[in-house]
Structure formats: C-alpha cells, structure tokens
TIVEXMI-114969 format. One record per residue: residue in three letters; x, z, y of N, C-alpha, C in turn. Coordinates in steps of 0.2 Angstrom, whole numbers, plus 5000, padded with zeros to 4 digits. Layout:
# TIVEXMI-114969
ALAXZYXZYXZY;...
This chain:
# TIVEXMI-114969
MET489847905025490147935031490547995029;ARG491148015032491548065029491248135032;LYS491248185027490948245029491448285033;PRO491248335037491648375041492248405037;ILE492848405040493448435036493648505038;LEU494048525035494348595036494948595039;PHE495148635044495748625048496048685050;LEU496548705047496948765049497548735053;VAL497448735060497948695064498448735067;LEU499048715067499548755070499948705075;LEU499748715081500048665086500348705092;CYS500948675094501248705100501748665103;LEU501948675109502448645112502848695116;GLY503448705114503948755117503548825118;ASN503548855124503248915125502548915125;SER502148865124501448865123501248895117;VAL501648915112501548955107501349015109;PHE501549045114501449115116500949115122;ALA500549055123500149045128499549105129;HIS499349135123498849175123499049245125;THR499749255126499949325128500149325135;ASN500249385138500349385145501149375146;ASP501549385141502249385142502449315140;PRO502749275145502949205144503649205140;ASN503949255140504649265136504549325131;PRO504249315126504149375121504849395118;PRO504949465117505549485114505849455108;GLN506449445108506849415102507049475098;HIS507049465091507249525087507849495083;LYS508449535083509049515080508949505072;PHE508449535069508449535062508049475060;ILE507649435064507249375062507749315063;ASN507649275058508049215057507649155060;TYR507749155067507349105070507549025069;ASN508149025066508348955064508048935058;ALA507748975054507348955048506648935049;ASN506448945055505748925057505648855057;THR505548825051505448755051505048735044;LEU504848675044504448655038504948625033;HIS505048635027505448605022505048555018;TYR505148495019504748445015505148375015;ASP504948335011505248265011504948225017;THR505348205022505048175027504848105026;SER505048075020504748005018504148015014;SER503848075014503248085010502648045014;LEU502248005010501747965013501148015015;LEU501048075011500548115012500648145019;TRP501248175020501348205027501348155032;LYS501648085031501648035036500848025038;ASN500448015033499748005034499448065038;PHE499548125036499248175040499448185047;PHE500148165048500348165055500048105059;SER499948055056499647995059498948005061;ARG498548045057497848065059497948115065;TRP498348155065498448205070498548165077;GLN499048115076499148075082498548035085;SER498248005080497647975082497148015085;MET497048075083496548125086496748145093;GLU497448155093497648175100497648115105;ASN497648055103497647995108496947975109;THR496447975104495847945105495247995105;TYR495348055104494848105104494248085099;GLN494448055094493948035089494148055082;GLY493548075078493648085071493748165070;ASN493848185064493948255063494548265058;ILE494948315060495448345055495348415053;ASN495448425047495248495045495848525040;ILE495948585042496548625038496248685035;VAL496348705029496148765026496748805024;GLN496648875026497148925024496848965018;ILE497248975013496949015007497449065006;GLY497249135005497749185004497349245002;GLY497749305002497449365001497349415007;SER497549475007497349515012497649495019;HIS498249465019498549435025498049385029;VAL497649355025497149305028496549335029;GLN496249385025495649415026495649455032;ALA496249485034496249525040496149485046;GLY496349425046496149375051496549375057;THR497049425058497449415064497849355064;LEU498249345059498649285058498349225059;PRO497849205056497449145057497149135064;ASN496949195066496649195073497149185078;THR497749205077498249185082498449115082;ILE498449085076498449005076497948975079;ARG497349005078496748975081496748975089;ARG497049035092497049035099497548985102;ASN498148975098498648925100498348855100;PHE497948845095497648775094497148765100;ILE496748815102496248805107496648795114;THR497148835115497548825121497948765122;THR498148735116498548675116498048615117;TYR497448615113496948565113496348585115;PRO496148605121495548635123494948585123;ASN495048525123494548475122494448445115;LEU494848475111494848445104494648505099;VAL494248545100494048605096493348585093;ALA493348575086492748555083492348615081;SER492248635075491848685073492248755071;ARG491948805071492248865068492348865061;GLY491848825058491948815050491748875046;MET492048875040491848925035492048995037;ILE491549045037491649115037491349155032;PHE491449215031491149255026490949325029;PRO490349355028490149415032490449475027;TYR491149485028491449535023491149605024;SER491049625031490849695032490049705031;ALA489749655028489049665026489049715020;ALA489649725017489749765011490149825013;ALA490049885010490449945012491149935010;ARG491549965015492249965014492649895013;CYS492349845017492649775017492749755024;ASN493349745026493549725032493449655035;ASN493249645041493049585044493649555048;PRO493749495049494149465054493949485061;PRO494349475066494249505073493849455077;ASP493749395075493449345079492749335079;TYR492449375074491649375074491449445071;ARG490949465073490649535071490049525066;VAL489949565061489449565057489149635057;ASN488449635059488049705059487549695054;CYS487649735048487149735043486949815041;PRO486449835044486249905042486149925035;GLN485849875031485749885024486349845020;ARG486749885018487349865014487149825008;MET487549775006487449735001487949744995;ILE487849714989488249724984488849674984;LEU489449694983490049654984490249634977;THR490449564977490749534971491449504973;ARG491949514970492649484972492949444967;ASN493349394968493649364962494249404959;VAL494449464962494949504959494549554954;ASN493949554954493549594949493649574942;ARG493749624937493749604930493149574928;ASP492549594929491949574927491649544933;ILE491449474933491149444939490449424937;SER489949444940489249434938488949374941;TYR489249344945489049284949489549234949;PRO489449164948489949114949490149114956;LEU490749124958490949124965491149054967;GLY491249044973491448974976492148984980;LEU492248934985492848934988493048994991;CYS492549034994492749094998493049154993;GLY492849144986493149194982492749264982;ILE492249264985491849334987491149314988;ALA490749364986489949364987489649424989;ILE489149424992488749484993488049464991;THR487649514988487049504985486549554988;ALA485949524990485449564993484949574987;THR484649634986484149654981483549694984;ASP482949684981482349724981482049734988;GLU482349724993482049725000482349675005;LEU481949665010482249625015482849645019;LYS483349605019483949615022484149575029;GLU484349605034484549565040485249585042;MET485549525044486349525045486449485051;LYS486649525057486749485063487549465063;ILE487649405065488349375066488449355073;THR488949385076489149365083489849345084;LEU489949285087490649255088490949295094;ASN491549325093491849365098492249325103;GLU492549265100493049235105492949165105;PHE493049135111493049065112492349025109;GLN491849065109491249035107490948975111;GLN491148975117490948915121491248855119;PHE491848855115492148795112491848775106;TYR491548815102491348795095490648765095;ALA490248775100489648745101489248735094;THR489148795091488748795084488048775085;ASN487848715081487148705081486948675074;LYS487448685069487248675062487548735058;ILE487148765054487348825050487148805043;ILE487548815038487448805031487548875028;ILE487048905024487148965020487248945013;LEU487748965010487948945003487649004999;GLY487248994994487049054990486449034986;LYS486249074981485749064976485349124975;SER484649114973484249164972484049164964;ASN483849224962483549224955482849204955;ASN482549204961481749204961481549164967;LYS481949104969481749064974481649094981;VAL482049144982482149174989482449124993;VAL482249114999482549065004482749105010;PRO483349105012483549135018483349095024;LEU483249135030483049105036483549135041;LEU483549095047483849125053483449145058;ARG483649195062483249225068483749205074;VAL483449165078483849145084483449155090;ASN483649195095483249215101482549245099;ASN482549285094481949315091481449265088;ARG481649205087481249155083481549135077;ASP481049145072481249125065481349055064;VAL481949035061482048965059482148955052;TYR481848905049481848895042482348835040;PRO482548825034483048775033482748705034;SER483148665037482948595038482948555031;TYR483348575027483348555020483748605015;ILE483648595009483948635004484248594999;ASP484848594997485248554992485348604986;THR484848594981484948644975485548634971;GLU485748574971486348554967487048594969;THR487048604976487648634979487448704982;ASP486848724981486648794984486748794991;ARG486648744995486648745002485948745005;HIS485948795010485348795014485548775021;VAL485348715023485548685030485048695035;PHE485348725041484948735047485248685052;ASN484848645055485048595060484648625066;LEU484948655071484648695077484648645083;SER484148665087483948625093484348655099;GLN484748705098485148735103485848755101;ILE486248765105486948795104486848875103;VAL487148905098487148975097487849005096;ASP487949065099488549105097488349165094;SER487749175092487549235088486849215085;PHE486749245079486149235075486049285070;VAL485449295067485349345062485149305056;VAL485449325050485249295044484749345040;VAL484149315039483649355036483549335029;ILE483649385024483549375017482949405014;PRO482349375014481749405012481649425005;CYS482049465002481949494996481349544995;THR481049544990480549594988480749624981;THR480349664978480549704972480749654967;SER481249664963481549624958481849554960;ASP481849544967482149484969482949494971;THR483349444970484049444972484149384976;PHE484649384981484949324983485749334984;THR486149294982486849304982487149254987;LEU487449274992487749234997488449224996;THR488749164996489449154995489849125001;GLY489549115006489849085012489349065017;ILE489649055024489249025029489648975033;TYR489448915034489748865037489448855044;LEU489848865049489648855056489948785059;GLY489448735060489748675062489348645068;ASN489548575070489248545075489448465074;GLN489348425079489448355078490048335082;HIS490448375084491048355089491648335085;SER491948285088492648275085493148325087;GLY493648335082494148385084494448415078;PHE494748465079495148505074494748565072;SER494648585066494348645064494848685059;PHE494848755060495248795056494848845052;HIS494948845046494548885041495048935037;SER494948995037495349045033494949075028;ILE495249065022494949095016495349155013;GLY495149215013495549265011495149325007;VAL495449345002495149404998495749454997;ASN495549514999496049574998496249574991;GLY496949574989497149584983497149524978;ALA496949464981496949404977497649374975;ALA497649354968498249324966497949254964;VAL498449204962498249134961497749134956;VAL497849164950497349164945496649184947;ASP496549224952495949244954495549184958;TYR495849144961495549084964495349034958;LEU495749034953495548984947494949014944;LYS494749074945494149104942493549084946;CYS493549054951493049034956492748964953;HIS492148974950491848914946491648864951;HIS491448874957491248824962491748814968;PHE492348824966492948814971492948744973;VAL492948694969492948624970492348604974;ARG491748624971491148604974491048624982;ASP491248684983491248704990491748674995;LEU492348664992492848634996492648564998;ARG492248524994492048464996491648465003;LEU491348515004490948525011491448525016;LEU492048545015492648555020493048495020;HIS493148465015493648405014494248405018;PRO494748455016495348465020495848405020;ASP496148405026496748355027497348395025;LEU497348465026497948505025497648565022;VAL497948585016497848655014498448695014;ILE498448755017498948805017498848855013;PHE499348865008499248915002499748965004;GLY499449035004499849085006499749145000;ILE499549124994499449174989500049184985;GLY500249244983500849254979501049334980;ILE500949364985501149434986500849474981;ASN500249464978499949504973500249484966;ASP500349424965500649404959501349434958;ALA501749434963502449464963502549534962;THR501949574961501949644960502049654952;ALA501949604948502049614941502749624939;ASN502849664934503549674931503549674923;PRO503849614921504149564924503749514927;PHE503949484932503649424936503749364933;ASP503249334930503349274926503249214931;THR503849184933503849134938503549064935;THR503649054928503448994925502648994925;ALA502349054923501649054923501349044931;PHE501749084935501549074942501549004945;ARG502048964943502048894945501548854942;LEU501348864936500848824932500148834935;LYS500048904936499348914939499248884946;TYR499848884950499748854957499648784956;LEU499948754951499848674951499148664949;GLN498848704945498148694944497748704950;LEU497848754954497548754960497648694965;VAL498248674965498348614969497948554966;ASP497948544960497548494957496748494959;SER496548564959495848564962495748544969;VAL496248554973496248524980496248444980;ARG496648424976496748344975496148314972;ARG495748344968495148324966494648304971;VAL494748344977494248334982494548284987;ASN495248284988495548234993496248224990;PRO496348164987496948154984497548144989;ASP497348134995497848125001497948185005;CYS497648245002497748305006498548325006;ALA498748345012499448375012499348455010;ILE499948475007499948545005500548585008;LEU500448635011500948675014500948745010;PHE501548775008501548835005501948885009;ILE501648945010501948995013502349045008;THR502949055008503249095004503049175005;ASN503149215000502949285000503349315006;ASN503049365009503449405014503949455010;ASP504449475013504849535010504349595009;SER504449635004503949685003504349744999;PHE504049804999504249854995503749884990;LYS503949914985503449954981503450024982;ARG502950054982502950134982503050164976;VAL503550204976503850234969503750314970;GLY503450344975503350414976503150424983;ARG503050494984502750514991503250494996;LYS503050445000503550425006504150395003;LYS504150364997504750334994504550264992;TYR504950214994504850144992505450114990;ARG505350064986505950024983505749954984;VAL506249914986506249844988505949804982;ASN505449754983505249714978505649654977;ALA506149654972506649594972506249534970;ASN505649534967505249474965505149434971;GLY505249454977505049414983505549354983;ALA506149364981506649314981506549264975;LEU506249284970506049244964505449204966;ALA504949234969504349194971504549134976;ARG505049154981505349104985505549044982;GLU505949054977506248994973505648954969;ALA505148994967504648964963504248914968;PHE504148944974503748904979504148834981;TYR504748834981505148774983505048724977;ARG505048754971504948704965504248684965;ILE503748724966503048694966502948644971;ALA503248654977503148604983503448534981;LYS504048544977504348484975503948444970;GLU503648474966503248444960502548414963;CYS502348444969501648414971501748384978;ASP502348364980502548324986502248374992;GLY502348434992502148484997502748505001;ALA502548545006503048575011503048655010;VAL503548685012503648755012503848785019;TRP503448835021503648875027503948935024;ASP504648945025504949005021504949065025;GLN504349095024504249165028504749215026;PHE504949215020505449265017506049255021;GLU506349195022506949185025506849195033;VAL506249175036506149185043506149265044;MET505949305040505949375041506649405041;GLY507049375038507749405037507949415030;GLY507549395025507749395018507549465015;LEU507949485010507749545006507949605010;LYS507449655010507449715013507349715021;SER507149655023507049645030506349685032;MET505949695028505349725030505449795032;GLU506049825031506149895033506249885041;GLN506649835043506749815050506149805054;TRP505649765051505049745054504649805055;THR504649855050504249915050504549965056;ALA505249965056505550005062505349975068;ALA505249915069505049875075504349875077;HIS503949915073503249915073502849845072;LEU503249805068502949745066502649745059;GLY502849795055502649805048502349865048;GLN501849875043501449935042501849975037;ARG501650045037502050095033502050075026;ASP501550035023501550025016502049975014;ARG502449945020502949895019502749835015;ILE502049815015501849755012501449715018;HIS501049745022500649715027501049725034;PHE500749685039501049685045500549725050;THR500849745056500449765061500149705065;ARG499649715069499349665073499949625077;SER500349655080500949625083501349585078;GLY501449605072501849565067501449505065;TYR500849515064500449455062500349405067;GLU500349425073500349375079501049345079;LEU501549375078502249345079502249295073;LEU502049305067502049265062501649205063;GLY501049215066500549155067500849115072;ASN501149145077501549095083502049055080;MET502449085075503049055072502848995068;LEU502349005064502048955059501748905063;PHE501348915068501148865073501648825076;GLU502248855078502748815081503148775076;ALA503148795069503548755064503148695063;LEU502448705062502048645060502048595066;THR502048615072501948575078502648535079;SER503248575078503848545078503948485073;ALA503748495067503748445062503348385064;TYR502748395067502348345069502648295074;HIS502948335079503348295085503948265082;GLU504348295078504848265075504648195071;SER504148205067503848145064503748085069;LEU503448105074503248055079503948015082;ARG504448065083505048035086505347985081;SER505348005075505647965069505347905069;GLN504647905069504247845069504447795075;HIS504447825081504647785087505247755086;ILE505747785083506447755082506447705077;SER506047715072505947665067505647605069;ASP505147605073504747555076505147515081;ASN505547545085506047515090506547475086;THR506847505080507347465076507047405073;ILE506447405071506147345068506047295074;LYS505847315080505747265085506347235087;ILE506947275087507547245089507847195084;GLN507747215077507847165072507447105072;GLN506847105074506447045074506646995080;ARG507047025085507246985091507946945089;ILE508246975084508946945082508846885078;PRO509046825081508946755078509346755071;
C-alpha cells in the first residue's frame, strides 16, 4: 500500500488565484513581468505528463493521494508564501484536502520564527540545531532542523490556526530519538495518549487517535541526564486528496540539505509526487559564485529525491533579485542572481525538471528596488513583505495550474486526432 505523499499544490483558475483576498481585482504593478508567469519545461516529459495525469484522476475520482514538497530557506520557513498557496488550494478544491502533513515547532527554541498557520507554545525553550550550523551534534532529517529537550519534563502545545476543519488530523507521527529511551506522549483534551507503536529504525513515534484534533500537547518526559531530540511532526489522516508540506530553514544553502543524514529516510514518509526546490539565495551570496559547484550539489539533492520516487516531478524556483548591504543604509545589487537563473535552467534540463522564473517575473536585475518601494519587499532587499510573499504565492499557484490545464487541452487534442485517424479507411 502506498504511503501518504507530500504535496505542495498550486492550483487556480483565473481570478480564483485571489480567492482568499477581499479584492477580486488585485492591483497590477508595471515593474512585474506578468507574461513571464509560466512554467518552463519539456511538455513531452513523461514525468510531467504522469504528474498531471494523477492530478486529473484525483480531480475526477476523488480517490488517492497527491503530495508536493517545497524545500527552501527563509522564504519557506517564514510560511506566508506556502500558506498562500495552501489557501488557494483549499479554495479551489475544498473537498480534496488531505492532511496538513509535516510541520516543525520552530518557536519552541529561542529566536526562531514559526509559520503563521499553526502556533507553538513552549514555556521551556529547547536547544536548537540547524543544518546551517558548522558543528551538527545530531543527525538531521528532512526538516533540516531539530530541537532537544534535556534534564526536565518539557511540554509544547501546537494549535492549527487556519482551516483546521479541513485537515481532520487523527494520526500524528513524532520523529525523534532519545539517548535513554525517553518516549514522547501526547496530551489531548487533558488525557495522556501513548504511541500506538514505535519504529526504532526510522525514529517514528506513531499516534493513532480515536478523535479529530486541531490542537494537542507534546509531552517529553525527560529527567536528569535524559535527552530527546525532535526532528519533525507529521499530521495525517486517512483521507484522499492533496497535501502541501513546506520545509524551510533560515539561511540554508543547497549543501546544508546534503548534510542531513536522514533526508532520504524521512522523505519516504511523504513520498512526493512533486518537489519544488527554492534553495539558492544563500548560495548566491558567495563571491565568486561557483555555478558549477552549485549545479552539481543540486543534482545530488535531486538524486536523493529520485531515490525515494524515481517518477517524482521536480520544479525549480529561480532566485529572487536581491541586494547586498555594503554600508549603513547602502546596498549594491547582487549580480549573482542572473548567474543563478542560468544555472537553474541548466539543472532543470539535466534532470527533466521545470523552472518557474521568479527572477524574470519580478522584473529582472535591480527589480527588488521597485518591489521595496511598492511595499512588497523588505528593507534588507532580500526578503519580501507579507503582501509580497502573497503575490508570489498567487502567481506560482497560477503558473502551475495553467500548466496543468494546458496539458489537459493538449492531451484532449491529441486524443481527438487519434480518433479521427482511426476513422479514416
């Protein structure tokens, strides 16, 4: 039986992209290249044909699961961009939402920001380990980040903020390991729930709940000299549908995910149909920027995905235009953005992937100045405001959905051509 998959889904039809906003006609910005808002890929690719075919089957039959995973740095950890896509997905397919999927309790550690669609309340802060650290004391997994509880009992409440009625969570998997057989438990409606089973080979603590939950407390019963390191939490159910999982670590480069020892092992839990890679903004801060090394490292990461699912479709998001700070309130454009853009196209061609050209959509080199002036980019000229991330999420959603419907139209024309040819004596 196929395991639940990971799905970062981007679906829309026309103005439904903006269905979660009050304005049916959002403002158009002259500096944005709306004509570039498309997926660049080989339309004859079997990987993409198969992915779109699964999508169509799900849409028509309401059966099965489709899963997409987005992997990136701070743009993803912040959560607004992926959550915008998630909102559009729910609006477009309200009856085809499977699970919320993989999350990480970022704010259980000090000075670590959490996505907006769930809250984490942890009075006793835990020790943080990230894949960007030079010295990594614990083997990391897919999430690229871990928190460690030590010496005393720790409690962490997690509450879903949005659309919890759609996710219907009744299966929770805590990924993690103890130095001394510490077993985490859940507290649901003031009742302690112990794992249904523990898979020691994959470090999974599986809780099959008898009720639907939208909040719960993770209890880690450490005592003196005990430790438990948590590397992810999976929220699931038995429903058919799409799931969107976003994996992000502030400051992460491609090589940092290659340092995650259990990346492949954890990805098997999600078994993606589509992986969307948006790593690169931190790689391109190097001077000089070695595009060959960047490409080869990315191909290693793609290989890790294909080890889990050889038929997985891959979508690359090019770097956004950005600037480097060179003094007090002084910035210089990072010309490496254009070099990274070229590298992404080459990588996609080598692995039969697709490209969403965010750099070109923004307006190209130096366009971040205009995004910042329009309150779409932050003052650091690297990150976006909430409005900017929402705009990008809407456009990416539209680009993927447009590619899907264009694929259906092409297939329909092809099928009709074959039928006509069969009628000719």
